Every structure is written in C-alpha cells, then in structure tokens.
VOLUM-523484 format. One record per residue (C-alpha): residue number from 1; residue in three letters; chain; x, y, z. Coordinates in nm, 2 decimals, always signed. Layout:
<r><pos>NUM</pos><code>ala</code><unit>A</unit><u>X</u><v>Y</v><w>Z</w></r>
...
***
This chain:
<r><pos>1</pos><code>met</code><unit>A</unit><u>+0.56</u><v>+4.87</v><w>+34.28</w></r>
<r><pos>2</pos><code>ala</code><unit>A</unit><u>+0.62</u><v>+4.50</v><w>+34.29</w></r>
<r><pos>3</pos><code>thr</code><unit>A</unit><u>+0.73</u><v>+4.43</v><w>+33.93</w></r>
<r><pos>4</pos><code>tyr</code><unit>A</unit><u>+0.89</u><v>+4.11</v><w>+34.04</w></r>
<r><pos>5</pos><code>leu</code><unit>A</unit><u>+0.55</u><v>+3.95</v><w>+34.11</w></r>
<r><pos>6</pos><code>ala</code><unit>A</unit><u>+0.44</u><v>+3.92</v><w>+33.75</w></r>
<r><pos>7</pos><code>asp</code><unit>A</unit><u>+0.60</u><v>+3.85</v><w>+33.42</w></r>
<r><pos>8</pos><code>lys</code><unit>A</unit><u>+0.29</u><v>+3.90</v><w>+33.21</w></r>
<r><pos>9</pos><code>val</code><unit>A</unit><u>-0.03</u><v>+4.10</v><w>+33.25</w></r>
<r><pos>10</pos><code>val</code><unit>A</unit><u>-0.38</u><v>+4.09</v><w>+33.10</w></r>
<r><pos>11</pos><code>val</code><unit>A</unit><u>-0.52</u><v>+4.44</v><w>+33.01</w></r>
<r><pos>12</pos><code>phe</code><unit>A</unit><u>-0.89</u><v>+4.48</v><w>+32.99</w></r>
<r><pos>13</pos><code>glu</code><unit>A</unit><u>-1.03</u><v>+4.76</v><w>+32.76</w></r>
<r><pos>14</pos><code>gly</code><unit>A</unit><u>-1.37</u><v>+4.90</v><w>+32.72</w></r>
<r><pos>15</pos><code>lys</code><unit>A</unit><u>-1.66</u><v>+5.00</v><w>+32.96</w></r>
<r><pos>16</pos><code>pro</code><unit>A</unit><u>-1.68</u><v>+4.79</v><w>+33.27</w></r>
<r><pos>17</pos><code>ser</code><unit>A</unit><u>-1.98</u><v>+4.56</v><w>+33.28</w></r>
<r><pos>18</pos><code>val</code><unit>A</unit><u>-2.10</u><v>+4.70</v><w>+32.95</w></r>
<r><pos>19</pos><code>asp</code><unit>A</unit><u>-1.85</u><v>+4.62</v><w>+32.67</w></r>
<r><pos>20</pos><code>cys</code><unit>A</unit><u>-1.52</u><v>+4.49</v><w>+32.77</w></r>
<r><pos>21</pos><code>thr</code><unit>A</unit><u>-1.24</u><v>+4.30</v><w>+32.59</w></r>
<r><pos>22</pos><code>ala</code><unit>A</unit><u>-0.96</u><v>+4.11</v><w>+32.75</w></r>
<r><pos>23</pos><code>asn</code><unit>A</unit><u>-0.63</u><v>+4.12</v><w>+32.56</w></r>
<r><pos>24</pos><code>ala</code><unit>A</unit><u>-0.40</u><v>+3.83</v><w>+32.54</w></r>
<r><pos>25</pos><code>pro</code><unit>A</unit><u>-0.13</u><v>+3.81</v><w>+32.82</w></r>
<r><pos>26</pos><code>glu</code><unit>A</unit><u>+0.16</u><v>+4.04</v><w>+32.73</w></r>
<r><pos>27</pos><code>pro</code><unit>A</unit><u>+0.49</u><v>+4.13</v><w>+32.89</w></r>
<r><pos>28</pos><code>leu</code><unit>A</unit><u>+0.47</u><v>+4.36</v><w>+33.19</w></r>
<r><pos>29</pos><code>gly</code><unit>A</unit><u>+0.63</u><v>+4.66</v><w>+33.02</w></r>
<r><pos>30</pos><code>ser</code><unit>A</unit><u>+0.41</u><v>+4.67</v><w>+32.72</w></r>
<r><pos>31</pos><code>gly</code><unit>A</unit><u>+0.10</u><v>+4.58</v><w>+32.92</w></r>
<r><pos>32</pos><code>met</code><unit>A</unit><u>+0.16</u><v>+4.87</v><w>+33.16</w></r>
<r><pos>33</pos><code>asn</code><unit>A</unit><u>+0.23</u><v>+5.11</v><w>+32.87</w></r>
<r><pos>34</pos><code>arg</code><unit>A</unit><u>-0.11</u><v>+5.01</v><w>+32.72</w></r>
<r><pos>35</pos><code>phe</code><unit>A</unit><u>-0.29</u><v>+5.05</v><w>+33.05</w></r>
<r><pos>36</pos><code>leu</code><unit>A</unit><u>-0.13</u><v>+5.38</v><w>+33.15</w></r>
<r><pos>37</pos><code>ser</code><unit>A</unit><u>-0.18</u><v>+5.53</v><w>+32.80</w></r>
<r><pos>38</pos><code>his</code><unit>A</unit><u>-0.56</u><v>+5.48</v><w>+32.85</w></r>
<r><pos>39</pos><code>leu</code><unit>A</unit><u>-0.53</u><v>+5.67</v><w>+33.18</w></r>
<r><pos>40</pos><code>asp</code><unit>A</unit><u>-0.30</u><v>+5.94</v><w>+33.04</w></r>
<r><pos>41</pos><code>val</code><unit>A</unit><u>-0.05</u><v>+5.88</v><w>+33.32</w></r>
<r><pos>42</pos><code>thr</code><unit>A</unit><u>+0.33</u><v>+5.83</v><w>+33.31</w></r>
<r><pos>43</pos><code>phe</code><unit>A</unit><u>+0.56</u><v>+5.66</v><w>+33.56</w></r>
<r><pos>44</pos><code>arg</code><unit>A</unit><u>+0.93</u><v>+5.71</v><w>+33.63</w></r>
<r><pos>45</pos><code>thr</code><unit>A</unit><u>+1.18</u><v>+5.58</v><w>+33.88</w></r>
<r><pos>46</pos><code>asp</code><unit>A</unit><u>+1.30</u><v>+5.82</v><w>+34.15</w></r>
<r><pos>47</pos><code>pro</code><unit>A</unit><u>+1.68</u><v>+5.84</v><w>+34.11</w></r>
<r><pos>48</pos><code>thr</code><unit>A</unit><u>+1.75</u><v>+5.85</v><w>+34.49</w></r>
<r><pos>49</pos><code>thr</code><unit>A</unit><u>+1.50</u><v>+5.61</v><w>+34.64</w></r>
<r><pos>50</pos><code>tyr</code><unit>A</unit><u>+1.44</u><v>+5.40</v><w>+34.32</w></r>
<r><pos>51</pos><code>arg</code><unit>A</unit><u>+1.07</u><v>+5.41</v><w>+34.40</w></r>
<r><pos>52</pos><code>pro</code><unit>A</unit><u>+0.82</u><v>+5.45</v><w>+34.12</w></r>
<r><pos>53</pos><code>arg</code><unit>A</unit><u>+0.67</u><v>+5.79</v><w>+34.09</w></r>
<r><pos>54</pos><code>ile</code><unit>A</unit><u>+0.38</u><v>+5.93</v><w>+33.89</w></r>
<r><pos>55</pos><code>asn</code><unit>A</unit><u>+0.48</u><v>+6.23</v><w>+33.67</w></r>
<r><pos>56</pos><code>lys</code><unit>A</unit><u>+0.28</u><v>+6.55</v><w>+33.70</w></r>
<r><pos>57</pos><code>leu</code><unit>A</unit><u>+0.04</u><v>+6.59</v><w>+33.41</w></r>
<r><pos>58</pos><code>gly</code><unit>A</unit><u>+0.21</u><v>+6.83</v><w>+33.16</w></r>
<r><pos>59</pos><code>ser</code><unit>A</unit><u>+0.55</u><v>+6.82</v><w>+33.32</w></r>
<r><pos>60</pos><code>thr</code><unit>A</unit><u>+0.87</u><v>+6.80</v><w>+33.11</w></r>
<r><pos>61</pos><code>lys</code><unit>A</unit><u>+0.92</u><v>+6.44</v><w>+33.20</w></r>
<r><pos>62</pos><code>asp</code><unit>A</unit><u>+0.56</u><v>+6.36</v><w>+33.13</w></r>
<r><pos>63</pos><code>ser</code><unit>A</unit><u>+0.57</u><v>+6.52</v><w>+32.79</w></r>
<r><pos>64</pos><code>glu</code><unit>A</unit><u>+0.90</u><v>+6.35</v><w>+32.70</w></r>
<r><pos>65</pos><code>gln</code><unit>A</unit><u>+0.78</u><v>+6.00</v><w>+32.80</w></r>
<r><pos>66</pos><code>lys</code><unit>A</unit><u>+0.45</u><v>+6.05</v><w>+32.61</w></r>
<r><pos>67</pos><code>ala</code><unit>A</unit><u>+0.63</u><v>+6.17</v><w>+32.30</w></r>
<r><pos>68</pos><code>ala</code><unit>A</unit><u>+0.85</u><v>+5.85</v><w>+32.32</w></r>
<r><pos>69</pos><code>gly</code><unit>A</unit><u>+0.54</u><v>+5.63</v><w>+32.37</w></r>
<r><pos>70</pos><code>cys</code><unit>A</unit><u>+0.68</u><v>+5.51</v><w>+32.70</w></r>
<r><pos>71</pos><code>his</code><unit>A</unit><u>+0.43</u><v>+5.56</v><w>+32.98</w></r>
<r><pos>72</pos><code>tyr</code><unit>A</unit><u>+0.59</u><v>+5.31</v><w>+33.21</w></r>
<r><pos>73</pos><code>tyr</code><unit>A</unit><u>+0.96</u><v>+5.36</v><w>+33.27</w></r>
<r><pos>74</pos><code>leu</code><unit>A</unit><u>+1.12</u><v>+5.18</v><w>+33.56</w></r>
<r><pos>75</pos><code>asp</code><unit>A</unit><u>+1.50</u><v>+5.18</v><w>+33.56</w></r>
<r><pos>76</pos><code>asn</code><unit>A</unit><u>+1.58</u><v>+4.84</v><w>+33.73</w></r>
***
C-alpha cells in the first residue's frame, strides 16, 4: 500500500448516493482505522516481505487488533 502518497484522508460515511457525510481530513492512521472498522477488516505488515496483509476474519491477530481498536497496523 502506498502510504507515502498521502498524509491525510477524507472518510465518507453513510449510504452512497442516499445519505452520506464527509468527515474532515484526518491523519492516515486514524482515517484508515475509521474506514476499516466500518468494513470489519484489519491490516498488518508481513514480517518478512513488509507488505500489508489483511488478517483472516476471526483469527488471533484479527481479534487482538480489534480489541486494541487498531484495524490498520503498518510497522514502518
């Protein structure tokens, strides 16, 4: 994932083309956490290739990150 391309993100919430709200620009980490929490998905960094990986739903790492409130964890 090209995290070096953006410092801030705008997260849109709601139903597309029906009722949508654009949030104020926020830092990449908190914006991705907000976005991924709505999708119920967690990311981690692969320790050998340093590539971002999606955790399997219900896996130990997925559960740990959700409990910590950190859906987007990239070790840079």
